[in-house]
Each structure stands twice: as C-alpha cells, then as structure tokens.
N, C-alpha and C positions, 0 to 999 in steps of 0.2 A: 497448566501454569496460569492462564488468565483467570480460571475459575477459582483459584486459590487466593487471588489478590483481594485485599480489603477494599471497600468502596472508595475510600480516599485515594489509595494508590492506583486504583483502576481509572479514576477520573484524571489523575495526573498523567498516567500513561497515555490515555486517549488525547489529552490536551497537548502533550509533548509531541506525539506522533502527528497530530493534526497541524500543529505549527510548523514542524519540519516538512511535512508534506506540502504545505503551502509554498515554502521556499523552493522545493523540488518542482512543484507544479508550475510556478512562475518561470523558473529557468527552462523547464521543458516546453512551456508555451512560447517562449522566445525562440526556441530552437525549431519547434514543429510548426509554428504559426497556424495556418488554417487546417492542418492535418491533425492537430491536437484537439483537446476538449475545453480549452480555456483554463486560466489558472485555478478557478474554483472547481471546475470539473476534474482537472488533473489531481487536485488536492483530495477530492472525494474518492477518486479511484485509487490513489496511493494509500489513503487511510484504510479503505475497505480491503484492498489487496494485502496490506500489511497484517491486519488482524485476521483475515481469512487464512493466510498462510500459517500463522502461528496456531490457529485453531485446527487446521488440517494436520500440522505436525503433531500436535497433542493427540488428535484422534487416532493417529497411526502409532501411538505409543512412544514417540520421540520425546524424551525428557529435555526440556529447554531450561535447565537450571542455570546454565552459563548464559549470561546476558549477551555475550558476543554471538553465541549460536542463535539465540532468539532473534537478535537484530538481523543476522544474516538471512535467516528464514523469512523474516518479515520483509526485508528489502527485496529479496528474491521474488517473493510473491507479489509485491507491489509492482515491480518492473515487469514481471510476466503478465500480470493483469492489464497494465497499460499498453504493453506491446501487442497483446492479442486483440484488445479492443481497437487499437489504432490500425492494425492489419485488417480487421473486419470493416472498419470505417472506410479505409482506403479501397478495399475491394468492392464495397457497396457503391462508392462514388464512381467507380469505373463502369458500372453496369448501366 
C-alpha cells in the first residue's frame, strides 16, 4: 500500500500522521510524565510504529485497501511500540 503511493500523497500521509502523533504524544506525555519519552519522543515513536505496522501488514500479504483497516493496523502498531518501549524503560529503571 505505501509503496504504491505517489510521492505527493506519501508526503501528505507522513505529515498527517506526524501531526496527529504529536497530539497523541503530548497527551500521553501529560499522562505518563517521567515514565514517557517526552512529547517529541512519543511523536517519533508513534509515527515509526504506525508506518512499521502498515509495512508489516503489507509484508504478510494483508491488503490494506480500506483506509479504516490501514488506520487500525497503524494505530495498533503505534500503541504496541510505545507500550513495549515504556515497559522496557520502566523495567530498566527498576534495576
């Protein structure tokens, strides 16, 4: 799905996901405080997790022609990535 996008649409997709990720990251920073990665760090993790999940879904042959399914995969990947890294950060802080 991502590889079939024209460069203009790809830039708009990355920009939209990045802006929305900043809002999610800022809200998550207010919730997690020192356990999080800061608003910018959360934004980067959300963006990376979103696109990584979409690429993983495509590599397994899942066609994401429906935008709702692509967004669900992306958000799932973003939240899984931030959750796993927050768990790793919390476990390393306890050592």
